N, C-alpha and C positions, 0 to 999 in steps of 0.2 A: 300548798304551804305559804304564810307569809312572811315580805322578804321586810326592811322595815332597815333604819338606817343610826349609828350612834348624835346625838345631837351633841359632837366634837367635829366639825367637820373645819372649819375656820377659828388660830389658832386667835386669840385675843379682839374676841367679840361675843355679844352677851350673848342670853339664848335666845331671842327671839332672832336673833342671825338665823341659828341654825338651823330653826325652826324652819324658815324662809328658803335657805338653802336645803332647802333636805327635800322641800315642796316644789324649788326648781329643778332638783335632779328628778321626781316623777315620784318620788315614793308615799306613797298614803301611812306608813307604821315609823316612829319612833319610839328611842329609851327616853326615858326620865333620865340623863347620862351622871353629871356632878350635882351635887348638891352639898349642903351644909348645914351646921344648928346655926341658929340669929342670921347677924348678916356681918357682910365681908364688905368690904371695900370699894373690893375687883367688878360684884357684882354692882354696888352702887353707879358706881365711875363707868361701869359698860366695859370693858375687859376683862372680862368671867363668865361665861359658860357657862352660870351654876346657877344653883335653885336653893333657896333658905329651905328647909324639909319645916318650918314655921313658915312657910307663908301660906298664905288664903287660897284656898285650890280655886277658888276662881279667878286669881289671880295668873293663876299658870291654865287653864281650859282657856278660859278669853285669850289667852294666846297660841295657844293648839286650833282652836276654832277658827282664827281668824287665816292657818294656816290648810284647812280643814284635815290635819294628823289627826291620827288616830294612836295613844298611847296605849303598848303594849308593857313595860316592865317599868320599873321601881329600883334603879340600881341601891344598892346599900355595903359595900364590897368593901368589908372589916376587920382589922384587925382582932384575932380573937383569941393569939398566942402569947401576947405581952401584957403585963399590970393591966387591969384599969385603970385611966387617968381622965382628966377633964378633956386632955387634949387627946384622946385616942378614939378614934372612929370604933364604936364597939357597943356592945347591948340598947344603949336607950337609942343610939341612933337607929341602928332599926326597927327600932320598936317605934321611935318618928316617922321610918317610911314606909311602915305597916297601915297608920295611920294615918297617913298623906295619901299611900296608895285607895286603898279606901274611899278617902273624900274623892279621889280624883273619879273613881269605877274601873280603878287601873286594881286588874287582879292576880299577874304575879309583882313581889321583886325577891331581886338575890343580890346578893352575899352570897363569901365564902370565909375563908380561915386569913388568907393572908400569907403571909411572910414576919419572921419577928424582926423587929428592928434595938433588942434589948439585949442584953447577956441575962438577963433572969429567962426570956420567951428561946435563945440558942440553948438553952441549957434544958428545956425540957427531956424527960423520955418521948416516948409513942408512946403510952400511957399518960401519962401529962399532957401530953396536946390532947388529946382524944375527949379527957377531962374536962379540959378548958376551955373545947369544943362545944361538947356538952351544955357545960355551964354559965356556957356565957351565950346560948340559943335557947334553954330553956323558956325564958318569958317571951320572947321572941316569937316562939314560938304558937303558946297559948294565946298573944294576938291574933297573930295570925290566922289560929279556927275560931277563935269570935269573928273577924270580920269575912271568911269565906275567904281572907286569899293563902297563893301556892310563896310559899318561901322555898327557894330556892337554886342551888349549892352548887358555885361555878367551884370546875377546876383554877386555884387559885396557889396554891398552895403545896407545900410538903409530903400533905395527907390529902385530901383530894384532887391531884394532879393522875395517883394510880389508880387503877379497877380497884385494887388491894383495899389503899384507904376512904377509899369513897363509901364503900362498901359496909367498914367498919363502924365508918362514919350516924351511917341511912341506919345501922342493926342497931345503935347505941343514943339514935334520936326517936327511930319510931314515928309515929302519926304518917304512917305510908300517905295518906290524904291529904295530907299539909306540907307535906316537907319531898318536893323534889329535886332535882336535879337539871339547871340549866347547864349544856353543853361548850364550852368555848373549844373550839378545836385545836385553838395554839399555847393552846398556855397546858390543855394536858398535852399534847407535844414535844413540848418545852420543857415540860418537868419530869418527863420518863415514862410515861404512862403513850394512852395506844388508842385513838380517839373510839375509832373504827370499832376497839370491842368495849370503847365504853357502848356506843347504841346494842352492837349484841348480847354485850351485859346486862344494862337495864329497860333498853325496849321505850315502854311507855312512862317508867318515870321522867323519862329527859322533857321536859313542856317547854325549852327555851332553847338556842341556840342562838351565842353569838360567834361568826364563822370570820377568822382569820386564817392564810395560810405562809408558811414559814421559808424564809430563806435556804439553802442548805450552808451557807458562809454560819450559819448555828450553830448550827449540828454541833461543834464543840463544847456549845452552854447545856447540848441539855441531858437533863438529870438532878443541875447547878443551878439553876434557874427559873425560880416558878411564878407564873406570869411577868406575859410586855406586856403594856398600853395597851397597845395598836398595832396588827399589821402594817407595813411597808410596800404589798405587793399587791395583785391582783389577784384572787382565788384562783385556783390553776397552777400558779407560774413560778406558786412554792414544793415543795417535799413534803409536803401531810400525805397529800390524796384524798383533797377533797370531796372531786367527783364519788367516788366509791363510799364517801359517809353521804352523801347528800342522797346515790340509791338504799344506802340499808337502811335510812329516817325511812325514806315512804316506807320499805317492805315492810317497814314497825308499825304502820296508821299514819307516822305523825303529819300532823297538821297542821299544827298549832306559827305562835311568831318567831321569825328568827331576826337575828338584826346585822349589820355587816356591819366589823368592828377593825375599820380601815381609813388612814391618812390616805388624802389626796382623791379630789373628786375624779378625776379622769382612774384610780384604782378602785372606786366605788359604782362608777357606773357599769367597767369591765365587770369586775365583778359580782352584778346582779344579773348582768346579758347572760354572763356564765351561767348563775344559779340558775334560770326561769332555764335553760338550754336541758341542765342532766339532772333538772328535773321537772320538765316535761309527761 
């Protein structure tokens, strides 16, 4: 099991600084986390850790090689339930992420449906949600298949957070060799799902893991909130049951990349130590 780190360690610092910190903490692997179309003022002036999907791949690869890191995925978390709009991260951006991953030599792109932000999205029936996800991912799957990229769905929404909802999406999308799962332990628990049941149900369809634990005070929000950006506590300090998930993953033969999605350098280090201990 490969243990990597989210490239969002230090707020208001550029991506190069994130990679530098990841190396200083002793990690060899990283996700390409935040990204955007075109240009942004924040990245231009050095206070935003984001890469443009329109970047020349050498720009990114030179920075990664400087710190002797390996990128394991490109994150392309989308909004698949609201109407398509120029300022909404969706199909076009996922396709760009797949193309960028191809030229970076990265084999995984991670996306999800997200939670709707508009009245239109909130009014969708369950069947309409499923259709919207299918429609918006149809072309990205074709691109992923062309380039040999694994397009992984992360629990981060009303359908993906549960085993039942994820099952319906996977069955609707098909393309089993291309479409898989990125298990986010915190998100699936928070959305009302059971991450341990995800592992038992989907087994080898899980190709990547985002690790985060959740504290007990989040219990009243369970099933009401779909996804949270970063875990704020070390793995094992919460109530998700990370050790059991690690052992079940290993029992399935999992040997893929994983990423610590945790805020705070000390919490990251403690989490990595525990993961190594549990997976020994």
